[in-house]
Each structure stands twice: as structure tokens, then as C-alpha cells.
PADO-329095 format. One record per residue (C-alpha): x, y, z; residue number from 1; residue in three letters. Coordinates in Angstrom, 3 decimals. Example, Ala and Ser with C-alpha at 12.3 -4.5 7.8 and 13.67 -1.06 7.14 Angstrom:
BEGIN
+----------+----------+----------+-----+------+
:       c1 :       c2 :       c3 : seq : type :
+----------+----------+----------+-----+------+
:   12.300 :   -4.500 :    7.800 :   1 :  ala :
:   13.670 :   -1.060 :    7.140 :   2 :  ser :
+----------+----------+----------+-----+------+
***
This chain:
BEGIN
+----------+----------+----------+-----+------+
:       c1 :       c2 :       c3 : seq : type :
+----------+----------+----------+-----+------+
:  -22.071 :   -8.721 :    2.817 :   1 :  met :
:  -24.456 :  -10.447 :    0.496 :   2 :  ser :
:  -23.522 :  -12.689 :   -2.057 :   3 :  ala :
:  -25.453 :  -10.447 :   -4.874 :   4 :  val :
:  -22.722 :   -7.449 :   -3.888 :   5 :  asp :
:  -19.585 :  -10.159 :   -4.218 :   6 :  leu :
:  -21.080 :  -11.137 :   -7.581 :   7 :  thr :
:  -21.617 :   -7.708 :   -8.840 :   8 :  ala :
:  -17.462 :   -7.182 :   -9.003 :   9 :  val :
:  -16.803 :  -10.753 :   -9.806 :  10 :  thr :
:  -19.202 :  -10.870 :  -12.891 :  11 :  ala :
:  -17.396 :   -8.134 :  -15.180 :  12 :  val :
:  -14.820 :   -8.481 :  -18.206 :  13 :  asp :
:  -11.551 :   -6.969 :  -16.411 :  14 :  arg :
:  -11.420 :   -6.744 :  -12.824 :  15 :  leu :
:   -8.580 :   -5.317 :  -10.994 :  16 :  leu :
:   -7.905 :   -6.432 :   -7.542 :  17 :  val :
:   -5.536 :   -4.234 :   -5.622 :  18 :  ala :
:   -3.895 :   -4.642 :   -2.320 :  19 :  leu :
:   -2.135 :   -2.854 :    0.442 :  20 :  asp :
:    0.501 :   -5.466 :    1.569 :  21 :  phe :
:    1.421 :   -4.042 :    5.332 :  22 :  asp :
:   -1.490 :   -5.229 :    7.715 :  23 :  gly :
:   -3.190 :   -6.053 :    4.783 :  24 :  thr :
:   -1.634 :   -9.424 :    3.544 :  25 :  leu :
:    1.343 :   -9.398 :    6.171 :  26 :  ser :
:    1.676 :   -8.962 :    9.866 :  27 :  pro :
:    2.796 :   -5.784 :   11.282 :  28 :  leu :
:    6.522 :   -6.731 :   12.106 :  29 :  val :
:    8.829 :   -4.330 :   14.128 :  30 :  asp :
:   11.392 :   -4.822 :   11.809 :  31 :  glu :
:    9.575 :   -3.618 :    8.029 :  32 :  pro :
:   12.187 :   -5.373 :    5.954 :  33 :  met :
:   10.946 :   -8.990 :    7.459 :  34 :  thr :
:    7.604 :   -8.425 :    6.540 :  35 :  ala :
:    6.422 :  -11.410 :    4.215 :  36 :  arg :
:    2.387 :  -12.235 :    3.320 :  37 :  met :
:    1.312 :  -14.713 :    5.707 :  38 :  ser :
:    0.332 :  -18.448 :    3.950 :  39 :  ala :
:   -2.938 :  -17.888 :    3.382 :  40 :  ser :
:   -3.179 :  -14.759 :    1.656 :  41 :  ala :
:    0.126 :  -15.499 :   -0.409 :  42 :  arg :
:   -2.336 :  -18.596 :   -1.550 :  43 :  ala :
:   -5.703 :  -16.583 :   -2.074 :  44 :  ala :
:   -3.030 :  -14.194 :   -4.150 :  45 :  val :
:   -2.005 :  -17.247 :   -6.172 :  46 :  glu :
:   -5.555 :  -18.072 :   -7.114 :  47 :  arg :
:   -6.129 :  -14.849 :   -8.056 :  48 :  leu :
:   -3.730 :  -14.057 :  -10.500 :  49 :  val :
:   -4.467 :  -17.575 :  -11.897 :  50 :  glu :
:   -8.266 :  -16.438 :  -12.337 :  51 :  ala :
:   -9.766 :  -15.190 :  -15.717 :  52 :  pro :
:  -10.133 :  -12.050 :  -16.764 :  53 :  gly :
:   -8.792 :  -11.132 :  -12.699 :  54 :  thr :
:   -5.261 :   -8.739 :  -12.657 :  55 :  thr :
:   -3.815 :   -8.627 :   -8.649 :  56 :  val :
:   -1.806 :   -5.075 :   -7.960 :  57 :  ala :
:   -0.029 :   -4.190 :   -4.575 :  58 :  leu :
:   -0.333 :   -0.766 :   -4.202 :  59 :  val :
:    1.722 :    0.368 :   -0.506 :  60 :  ser :
:    3.607 :    3.239 :    0.735 :  61 :  gly :
:    6.655 :    1.187 :    0.245 :  62 :  arg :
:    9.895 :    2.424 :   -2.120 :  63 :  ser :
:    9.187 :    0.126 :   -5.607 :  64 :  leu :
:   12.523 :   -1.424 :   -4.035 :  65 :  arg :
:   11.615 :   -2.407 :   -1.051 :  66 :  asp :
:    7.954 :   -3.468 :   -1.891 :  67 :  leu :
:    9.283 :   -6.333 :   -4.513 :  68 :  arg :
:   11.780 :   -7.248 :   -1.826 :  69 :  val :
:    9.355 :   -8.052 :    0.947 :  70 :  ile :
:    6.067 :   -9.458 :   -1.381 :  71 :  ala :
:    9.470 :  -11.750 :   -3.385 :  72 :  glu :
:    8.290 :  -10.487 :   -6.348 :  73 :  his :
:   10.511 :  -11.369 :   -9.173 :  74 :  glu :
:   10.264 :  -10.372 :  -12.644 :  75 :  asp :
:    8.685 :  -13.001 :  -14.418 :  76 :  ser :
:    5.111 :  -12.071 :  -11.727 :  77 :  ser :
:    2.024 :  -10.777 :  -13.209 :  78 :  arg :
:    1.831 :   -8.902 :  -10.579 :  79 :  ile :
:    1.640 :   -5.304 :  -10.391 :  80 :  leu :
:    2.612 :   -2.989 :   -8.226 :  81 :  leu :
:    2.282 :    0.768 :   -6.779 :  82 :  ala :
:    5.276 :    1.667 :   -4.514 :  83 :  gly :
:    5.606 :    5.174 :   -3.188 :  84 :  ser :
:    1.616 :    5.843 :   -2.720 :  85 :  his :
:    1.633 :    5.293 :   -6.309 :  86 :  gly :
:    4.913 :    7.407 :   -7.542 :  87 :  ala :
:    6.653 :    4.245 :   -9.176 :  88 :  glu :
:    5.070 :    1.155 :  -10.595 :  89 :  phe :
:    5.990 :   -1.912 :  -12.251 :  90 :  trp :
:    4.244 :   -3.887 :  -14.347 :  91 :  ser :
:    5.701 :   -6.982 :  -16.534 :  92 :  pro :
:    5.010 :   -5.257 :  -20.445 :  93 :  glu :
:    6.399 :   -1.755 :  -18.565 :  94 :  arg :
:    8.992 :   -2.653 :  -16.319 :  95 :  gly :
:   10.197 :    0.408 :  -13.675 :  96 :  val :
:    7.540 :    3.166 :  -14.680 :  97 :  val :
:    8.463 :    6.134 :  -12.639 :  98 :  thr :
:    7.167 :   10.157 :  -13.143 :  99 :  his :
:    9.788 :   12.934 :  -13.709 : 100 :  pro :
:   11.723 :   13.878 :  -10.329 : 101 :  glu :
:   13.024 :   17.455 :   -9.482 : 102 :  asp :
:   16.384 :   17.320 :   -9.033 : 103 :  ala :
:   16.420 :   20.067 :   -5.967 : 104 :  ala :
:   13.772 :   18.039 :   -4.111 : 105 :  ala :
:   15.926 :   15.050 :   -4.592 : 106 :  gly :
:   18.566 :   16.594 :   -2.971 : 107 :  ala :
:   15.843 :   18.164 :   -0.230 : 108 :  leu :
:   15.387 :   14.616 :    0.305 : 109 :  arg :
:   18.505 :   13.051 :    1.405 : 110 :  glu :
:   19.495 :   16.002 :    3.653 : 111 :  glu :
:   16.159 :   15.811 :    5.576 : 112 :  leu :
:   16.731 :   11.326 :    5.848 : 113 :  gln :
:   20.535 :   12.714 :    6.992 : 114 :  arg :
:   19.477 :   15.505 :    9.885 : 115 :  arg :
:   16.131 :   13.138 :   10.817 : 116 :  ala :
:   19.033 :   10.569 :   11.565 : 117 :  glu :
:   21.004 :   12.812 :   13.475 : 118 :  ala :
:   17.675 :   14.091 :   15.985 : 119 :  ala :
:   16.578 :   11.009 :   16.829 : 120 :  thr :
:   19.845 :    8.953 :   16.947 : 121 :  thr :
:   19.771 :    7.151 :   20.497 : 122 :  gly :
:   16.134 :    7.260 :   20.843 : 123 :  met :
:   15.626 :    3.647 :   21.425 : 124 :  arg :
:   13.109 :    1.700 :   18.568 : 125 :  gly :
:   12.963 :    4.938 :   16.505 : 126 :  val :
:   14.221 :    3.899 :   12.451 : 127 :  trp :
:   14.162 :    6.352 :    9.625 : 128 :  ile :
:   13.445 :    4.788 :    6.707 : 129 :  glu :
:   14.959 :    6.535 :    3.874 : 130 :  pro :
:   12.062 :    6.099 :    0.896 : 131 :  lys :
:   12.337 :    7.155 :   -3.001 : 132 :  thr :
:   10.245 :   10.554 :   -2.663 : 133 :  phe :
:   10.768 :   11.437 :    1.301 : 134 :  gly :
:   11.426 :    9.453 :    4.231 : 135 :  leu :
:    9.049 :    7.469 :    7.004 : 136 :  gly :
:    9.518 :    7.736 :   11.080 : 137 :  val :
:    9.015 :    4.269 :   12.494 : 138 :  his :
:    8.069 :    3.819 :   16.203 : 139 :  thr :
:    6.622 :    0.445 :   16.562 : 140 :  arg :
:    9.097 :   -0.475 :   19.106 : 141 :  ser :
:    9.409 :    2.803 :   20.683 : 142 :  ala :
:    7.303 :    3.719 :   23.969 : 143 :  asp :
:    4.679 :    6.388 :   23.535 : 144 :  arg :
:    7.074 :    8.994 :   25.011 : 145 :  ala :
:   10.036 :    8.148 :   23.023 : 146 :  thr :
:    7.529 :    7.554 :   19.669 : 147 :  glu :
:    5.684 :   11.202 :   20.341 : 148 :  glu :
:    9.922 :   13.072 :   21.077 : 149 :  asp :
:   10.386 :   11.667 :   17.500 : 150 :  ala :
:    7.595 :   12.722 :   15.358 : 151 :  arg :
:    7.944 :   16.127 :   17.545 : 152 :  arg :
:   11.041 :   16.322 :   16.074 : 153 :  arg :
:   11.281 :   15.576 :   12.640 : 154 :  val :
:    7.666 :   17.721 :   12.455 : 155 :  asp :
:   10.175 :   20.567 :   13.143 : 156 :  ala :
:   12.607 :   19.957 :   10.843 : 157 :  leu :
:   10.058 :   18.942 :    7.488 : 158 :  val :
:    8.308 :   22.029 :    8.703 : 159 :  ala :
:   11.103 :   24.243 :    8.482 : 160 :  glu :
:   12.549 :   22.960 :    5.573 : 161 :  ala :
:   10.043 :   21.637 :    3.667 : 162 :  ala :
:    6.865 :   22.730 :    4.261 : 163 :  pro :
:    4.985 :   21.671 :    1.094 : 164 :  his :
:    5.727 :   17.940 :    1.759 : 165 :  trp :
:    2.773 :   15.849 :    2.819 : 166 :  arg :
:    2.313 :   13.703 :    5.856 : 167 :  arg :
:    0.559 :   10.904 :    6.179 : 168 :  arg :
:    0.579 :    8.403 :    9.477 : 169 :  thr :
:   -0.090 :    5.248 :    9.812 : 170 :  gly :
:    0.769 :    2.185 :   11.981 : 171 :  his :
:    3.718 :    3.144 :   14.089 : 172 :  asn :
:    4.672 :    5.449 :   11.487 : 173 :  ile :
:    4.755 :    8.975 :   10.025 : 174 :  val :
:    5.971 :    9.605 :    6.526 : 175 :  glu :
:    6.739 :   12.383 :    4.524 : 176 :  tyr :
:    6.899 :   13.145 :    0.629 : 177 :  ala :
:    7.719 :   15.560 :   -1.518 : 178 :  phe :
:    5.171 :   14.098 :   -4.477 : 179 :  arg :
:    0.960 :   14.313 :   -3.580 : 180 :  ser :
:    0.297 :   10.822 :   -5.174 : 181 :  glu :
:   -1.710 :    9.237 :   -3.355 : 182 :  gly :
:   -3.275 :    5.768 :   -3.252 : 183 :  lys :
:   -6.386 :    6.665 :   -4.375 : 184 :  asp :
:   -3.873 :    7.880 :   -8.056 : 185 :  ser :
:   -2.456 :    4.901 :   -7.918 : 186 :  ala :
:   -5.573 :    2.886 :   -8.034 : 187 :  val :
:   -6.792 :    5.070 :  -10.828 : 188 :  ala :
:   -3.626 :    4.766 :  -13.042 : 189 :  glu :
:   -3.438 :    0.638 :  -12.377 : 190 :  leu :
:   -7.438 :    1.070 :  -13.226 : 191 :  arg :
:   -6.416 :    3.212 :  -16.496 : 192 :  ala :
:   -3.077 :    0.115 :  -17.305 : 193 :  trp :
:   -5.884 :   -2.237 :  -17.111 : 194 :  thr :
:   -8.765 :   -0.741 :  -18.280 : 195 :  gln :
:  -10.755 :   -2.495 :  -15.378 : 196 :  ala :
:  -14.579 :   -2.330 :  -15.670 : 197 :  asp :
:  -14.456 :   -3.018 :  -11.645 : 198 :  ala :
:  -11.951 :   -2.152 :   -8.757 : 199 :  val :
:  -11.646 :   -4.432 :   -5.952 : 200 :  val :
:   -9.690 :   -2.901 :   -3.418 : 201 :  phe :
:   -8.505 :   -3.913 :    0.349 : 202 :  ala :
:   -5.852 :   -1.920 :    3.155 : 203 :  gly :
:   -5.645 :   -2.099 :    6.876 : 204 :  asp :
:   -4.419 :    1.828 :    7.218 : 205 :  asp :
:   -5.332 :    5.379 :    7.232 : 206 :  val :
:   -3.311 :    6.018 :    3.979 : 207 :  thr :
:   -5.400 :    3.386 :    2.326 : 208 :  asp :
:   -8.726 :    5.866 :    3.239 : 209 :  glu :
:   -8.237 :    7.721 :   -0.256 : 210 :  asp :
:   -8.170 :    4.833 :   -2.315 : 211 :  ala :
:  -11.041 :    3.401 :   -0.618 : 212 :  leu :
:  -13.014 :    6.665 :   -0.927 : 213 :  arg :
:  -12.000 :    7.269 :   -4.687 : 214 :  ser :
:  -14.422 :    3.901 :   -5.479 : 215 :  leu :
:  -17.262 :    3.950 :   -7.822 : 216 :  ser :
:  -20.470 :    2.095 :   -7.096 : 217 :  ala :
:  -20.058 :   -0.459 :   -8.861 : 218 :  asp :
:  -16.126 :   -1.518 :   -7.047 : 219 :  asp :
:  -15.642 :   -3.292 :   -3.824 : 220 :  leu :
:  -13.876 :   -1.278 :   -1.112 : 221 :  gly :
:  -12.701 :   -3.654 :    1.981 : 222 :  ile :
:  -10.978 :   -2.911 :    5.626 : 223 :  his :
:   -9.445 :   -5.286 :    7.496 : 224 :  val :
:   -9.683 :   -4.272 :   10.867 : 225 :  gly :
:  -11.797 :   -2.755 :   13.329 : 226 :  asp :
:  -11.145 :    0.943 :   12.813 : 227 :  arg :
:  -13.659 :    3.349 :   10.973 : 228 :  gln :
:  -13.420 :    2.837 :    6.855 : 229 :  ser :
:  -15.112 :    4.311 :    4.069 : 230 :  ala :
:  -15.035 :    0.360 :    2.717 : 231 :  ala :
:  -18.136 :   -1.640 :    2.040 : 232 :  thr :
:  -16.347 :   -4.716 :    3.438 : 233 :  leu :
:  -15.358 :   -5.154 :    7.237 : 234 :  arg :
:  -13.068 :   -8.172 :    7.608 : 235 :  val :
:  -11.331 :   -8.583 :   11.306 : 236 :  pro :
:   -8.087 :  -10.028 :   10.353 : 237 :  asp :
:   -5.383 :  -10.997 :    7.322 : 238 :  ile :
:   -7.285 :  -14.509 :    6.932 : 239 :  asp :
:  -10.625 :  -13.383 :    6.775 : 240 :  ala :
:   -9.412 :  -10.991 :    4.163 : 241 :  leu :
:   -7.872 :  -14.435 :    2.081 : 242 :  ala :
:  -10.969 :  -16.305 :    2.435 : 243 :  asp :
:  -12.768 :  -13.095 :    0.811 : 244 :  val :
:  -10.077 :  -13.443 :   -1.842 : 245 :  leu :
:  -10.178 :  -17.042 :   -2.696 : 246 :  val :
:  -14.330 :  -16.421 :   -3.320 : 247 :  arg :
:  -13.869 :  -14.005 :   -5.870 : 248 :  leu :
:  -10.896 :  -16.057 :   -7.597 : 249 :  ala :
:  -13.640 :  -19.359 :   -7.264 : 250 :  thr :
:  -16.190 :  -16.962 :   -8.751 : 251 :  glu :
:  -13.984 :  -15.449 :  -11.253 : 252 :  arg :
:  -13.142 :  -19.320 :  -12.533 : 253 :  val :
:  -16.831 :  -20.796 :  -12.390 : 254 :  ala :
:  -17.671 :  -17.726 :  -14.124 : 255 :  arg :
:  -15.467 :  -18.117 :  -17.014 : 256 :  ala :
:  -16.595 :  -22.317 :  -17.552 : 257 :  gln :
+----------+----------+----------+-----+------+
***
């Protein structure tokens, strides 16, 4: 990545820095609720929050409730949140913002959560995560055969009862949701909220590609890892991303002086 390209996003009046959490700011862990930002990522985010004309947002597939826990996010924070792939939001001015939920869809979600738990009971390393708008099948600590079996069982349940639900795959997880929002729509909504002149978005997983592909030529997409990606910039790991974020913050401060 050239200095000229980075300068293009740091030079705008209003910059939105939207960041995935798991695998981007926090190492991937076997127990999802124990995830926390790495020290380098937290320091970088804190510097960005203080940079002039800069808004930081976390954009995650996690429910808003769980995202606030793992991000150690409090009501006094200036960091915006988009949870459930953009189906629920939080900001200091608005508080929690959700789009209306269909009662029938909510009842079906609860039924499928119970059925998925029953279908995977006793499967070592498999965990069903209740989500605000669906469910997730975690298999990080399962062996390959068990992972495939668990996915087949839950796929069959959802295909029978809710074939219209959106299916997403990520790092050792399959997610099912009755909402169609994605990280692309989440970034678009946050862009509108903040009236940002440019967006920097960083992510590591397949579910982040929707947002990366939605960026314009004036924005900057960053992929963390070595997978194929639509991102303009690739960095190898969380520490390398933190270095880029620190540089963004430093240039934003310098520009304002």
C-alpha cells in the first residue's frame, strides 16, 4: 500500500473507520465469549477515537448484546456498534436502534434454536449460539467429521423449516438468520449516520467480503490474513492491522494541526 493511497482517506474531513471484531481486533478463541481485543488493537482503536473528524465503529455478526460484552463497551463510549450483521445498532446519541422484528420469525428462531441444540447434543466441540435474528453453529474445537455432521444436521433443520433464511459461513461457524442485512448494509447505514466522506473497513472473514465489495474508489478496504479478498490492502495479522490504524490516527492528528 502506498503512502499516497493512505493519504487519500486520511485527508477527508469526516472519516468512518469500521472494524470487524473476531479475527480482526481479537484473536480467534475456542470460547466465543472470552474474545477480547489484543493490546495492540485496543491501543490503536483508542488513538483513532481521539483523532479529529474520525468515527470508529465495530461491525460484527455477533448480537449487539454479546458484542458489547466482548468489546468491553460502555454507554460512555464514543464507538458506534453494528451487531447481527447490521440488523441492530448502538450510538451515543440514539442508544440501541433495531429494525422491527416479525413476531412469527422470532418464534421460529426460538424453535430452531431448541431443535439445533437437540440435534447436536453430545457432539464434542459443537456449540449452538442463540442469536438475535437466528442461530450460529460453532465447531472450532470439533474434529472435521463432527463439524461436517453438525452442519449437515442443522442445515437439514433450517432447509425444512426456514428455507428462506440467510446462511453464512465463517471461521468454524455457520450462521442462519431470518434477516437479510449484511455488513455491506451496516457500513452503508453507518456512513449515512456519520455523513462520512470516506470509509476504512477492515475484516478477516468471508462475511466481511460483502462490506469490502461495497466500498467505493474513495474508500479503503483492509483484509487481515492471507485469504483471497476484495480488499485493497492485505495485512498478515492483528498487530499489522493495528500498525495501519495507528498510522491513520497519527495522520489524522497531523492533518488537523
